[in-house]
C-alpha positions, 0 to 999 in steps of 0.5 A, spaced: 901 511 493 907 506 490 912 508 485 907 506 479 901 510 481 906 516 483 908 516 476 901 515 473 899 521 478 905 525 475 902 525 468 895 527 471 897 533 474 904 535 471 908 531 465 910 525 468 917 524 471 923 525 467 928 519 466 933 523 471 928 525 476 927 521 482 920 519 484 918 522 491 916 518 496 910 523 498 908 525 491 902 529 493 907 533 497 911 533 492 906 536 487 903 541 493 909 544 494 910 547 487 904 551 488 906 556 493 910 560 488 913 558 481 920 559 478 922 565 473 921 563 466 927 561 463 929 557 456 931 551 460 935 546 456 935 540 461 933 539 469 940 541 471 939 549 469 943 549 463 939 554 457 938 552 450 943 554 445 942 557 438 937 562 440 938 568 436 942 574 439 939 579 444 932 574 444 928 577 450 922 575 453 918 582 454 915 583 461 912 590 463 906 593 460 911 599 458 915 594 454 908 591 451 906 598 449 912 600 446 912 593 442 905 594 440 907 601 437 913 598 433 908 592 430 904 598 428 909 602 425 912 596 421 905 594 418 904 602 416 910 602 413 909 596 409 903 599 406 907 605 404 912 601 401 907 597 397 905 603 393 913 604 390 916 597 390 915 591 386 910 586 388 916 581 390 920 587 394 914 588 398 913 581 399 921 581 402 920 587 406 913 585 409 916 578 411 923 581 414 919 587 417 912 584 419 911 577 418 918 574 421 919 579 427 911 579 429 907 573 426 913 568 426 918 570 432 913 572 437 909 565 438 916 561 437 920 564 442 914 564 447 912 557 446 919 555 446 920 558 453 913 555 455 915 548 453 922 549 456 919 550 463 914 544 462 919 539 459 925 542 463 923 546 469 923 544 476 915 545 477 911 541 472 905 541 476 905 549 477 906 549 470 900 545 469 896 550 473 899 556 469 896 553 463 889 552 466 889 560 467 892 562 461 886 558 458 881 561 462 883 568 461 884 567 454 887 572 449 889 572 442 892 576 436 885 575 432 885 581 428 888 586 433 895 585 432 897 584 439 902 578 438 907 582 442 902 582 448 900 575 448 906 572 451 907 577 457 900 577 458 900 570 460 906 571 464 903 576 468 898 571 470 903 566 472 906 572 477 899 572 480 898 565 482 901 565 489 896 570 490 888 571 490 883 570 484 881 577 485 888 580 484 889 575 478 882 578 475 883 585 476 890 584 472 887 580 467 881 584 465 885 591 465 891 588 461 893 592 454 892 584 451 885 584 454 882 590 453 885 590 445 883 583 444 876 584 446 875 591 443 875 595 450 880 600 448 875 604 444 869 602 447 866 609 449 860 611 453 854 614 449 853 620 455 861 620 456 864 627 456 868 625 450 862 623 446 858 629 448 863 634 446 863 630 439 871 629 439 870 621 438 866 617 434 868 610 437 862 606 439 860 602 446 862 595 446 859 589 450 865 584 449 869 585 455 863 586 459 860 580 457 866 575 458 867 578 464 860 575 467 860 569 462 867 566 462 871 569 467 867 569 474 859 568 475 858 564 468 851 564 466 848 559 471 848 565 476 842 568 472 845 575 470 841 578 465 843 582 459 841 589 463 847 586 467 852 585 461 850 592 459 851 595 465 858 591 466 860 594 459 858 601 462 863 600 467 868 598 463 868 604 458 874 608 459 879 602 460 884 603 455 891 602 453 896 608 452 902 607 448 907 612 443 903 615 437 906 616 431 908 624 430 903 625 437 906 627 444 903 622 449 903 624 457 903 618 462 906 611 463 905 607 457 900 601 458 893 600 461 890 607 463 883 609 465 880 615 461 875 619 464 873 622 458 871 616 455 867 613 461 859 613 462 858 617 467 853 616 473 851 609 477 850 602 474 847 596 477 850 589 476 846 583 480 842 588 484 849 592 487 850 599 485 856 602 482 858 609 482 856 615 486 860 616 492 867 614 489 871 615 483 869 613 476 876 609 476 874 605 482 867 602 480 870 596 476 875 595 481 869 594 486 865 590 481 871 585 480 872 584 487 864 583 488 865 578 482 871 574 485 868 573 492 861 571 489 859 564 490 857 563 483 864 564 481 867 560 486 863 554 483 864 556 476 872 556 477 871 550 481 867 546 476 873 548 471 879 546 475 875 539 477 874 538 469 881 540 467 885 535 472 880 530 475 874 528 470 869 531 465 863 529 470 865 532 477 860 530 482 856 535 486 860 533 492 867 534 489 864 541 486 862 543 493 868 541 496 872 545 492 867 551 492 868 551 499 875 551 499 875 557 494 870 561 499 874 560 505 880 562 503 877 568 499 880 565 493 887 564 495 890 560 489 895 556 492 890 553 497 885 552 491 890 548 487 892 544 493 885 542 494 885 540 487 891 536 488 888 532 494 882 531 490 885 528 484 889 523 489 883 521 492 880 519 486 885 515 484 885 512 477 878 511 477 877 518 474 882 519 469 883 525 464 885 525 456 890 529 455 890 535 450 895 536 445 899 540 449 899 536 455 901 530 451 906 533 447 910 536 453 909 529 456 912 525 451 918 530 451 919 529 459 918 522 460 923 520 454 928 525 456 928 528 449 931 534 447 927 540 445 928 543 438 931 550 437 929 551 429 928 558 428 922 560 424 925 562 418 920 561 412 926 557 408 928 553 414 926 546 415 925 543 422 921 542 428 918 548 431 914 547 437 909 553 436 908 549 429 907 542 432 902 545 436 898 548 431 898 541 427 896 537 433 890 542 433 892 546 439 895 553 437 896 556 444 897 563 442 892 563 437 886 560 440 879 561 436 874 563 441 875 567 448 872 561 451 879 558 451 880 551 448 876 545 451 877 542 458 872 536 455 875 529 453 870 528 447 873 534 444 880 531 443 878 524 441 876 525 434 879 521 429 882 527 426 885 529 433 888 522 434 890 521 427 895 528 428 898 525 434 899 518 431 903 522 425 907 526 430 909 520 434 912 516 428 916 523 426 918 523 434 920 515 435 926 515 431 930 519 436 927 514 441 930 508 437 936 511 437 937 511 445 937 503 445 935 499 451 935 505 456 928 507 453 926 500 456 928 503 463 923 509 461 917 504 460 919 500 467 919 507 471 912 509 468 909 502 467 912 497 471 916 490 468 909 486 468 906 491 463 904 489 457 908 494 453 915 493 457 914 485 455 913 487 448 919 491 448 923 486 451 921 481 446 923 486 440 930 488 442 932 484 436 927 487 431 929 492 425 929 499 427 923 500 423 919 496 427 922 499 433 919 505 430 912 503 430 912 500 437 915 506 440 909 510 436 904 505 438 907 507 445 907 514 445 899 514 443 897 508 447 892 509 453 897 509 458 900 515 455 894 519 452 890 518 459 892 521 465 
């Protein structure tokens, strides 16, 4: 693979090479070496390891389930207090209170800091290929604040997935399904077995909910191609009853560590059967879900489903049966070892070459134009009266609000869903907004184009002829480049 082919490949499986990065002689090895273990998430300002400045004092990223549970409690307390204030304050005072105590710290600051950290790792981090696979898994196991006010849990949940990328799929699956963010997002925290002790004693009126059981089979593992039935969905949801979140309660004492826990009182007793396999009887109720997820993780249909999604995300919208079979075989032979599977995807993408291309979704495109041009990430606090670029808002404007995915099936992996006139128009408008910072860099941006596309490329020849053009014309030219097929397609 020559340097130009390597540059294109790096945009397909990463975000391209930055101006200060050396293009490796073995780009496949460079990519695969990143997949064993990812770096810690930092607010990197550049690739020398410096951190972003002008961050709010004391800004931190939450990590542990206990931290998440406490943040969820504080968010709920602030919301309840704002409702109480509404009874005694004027409308303008209520609006001010809600902005300062609820809107800003939870609805604005949380996605701002998480997307800033995510962008910093993609643009300035040492392992862009790892970041791309991380984005795949945060999309596969989607959670969103929805109507459950779990804003503070979304980022920590996504970084939890990151920590499992050096292990096995079944481990990631177990943690994802039982994490506070997931059990709250898909309403499992209140799901109670119809014949559970809590219902039998009349202590709870919470109902049975199928959401998480359905998505566990449909989205996370088997897919409908496995031929499971509605009875399998119901049985899976019954097995999930009792999995909830322990957090501090207002004016109530809570025993046990905060975070995910299993409540036997809410669990549906007896055995359940999923895909012909019985779960229950000889082992504890809590273990039924863990055994089920181990079986689902090792099922051939799961290997095929995950392999198809990976191939679609990184290689082509229409992966061949042979490609899916090869990746599925790697999945099963490695027992779902994620680094091994990811490396196989890289090898398949390299073997396919430029014949099979992918159209970048908005997030990948945004981080790519920052990385390949060496542009500086904006750090503008999400205050309502402060103007400036904020990455989480940019992604929303581009059509992919990462922390507010509208459906549990995640953002589309298919090119066609990002190729509409509206979606392209959004990128063109932002490209014109982005381009002036490139014009100000002068001739050094020509070097960016040379390393990405070569001196014989049409875009470089045009830039070379345009050196004496007015800044406004150069701005248009750079906007065209940023939204050209050379950048939009990996």
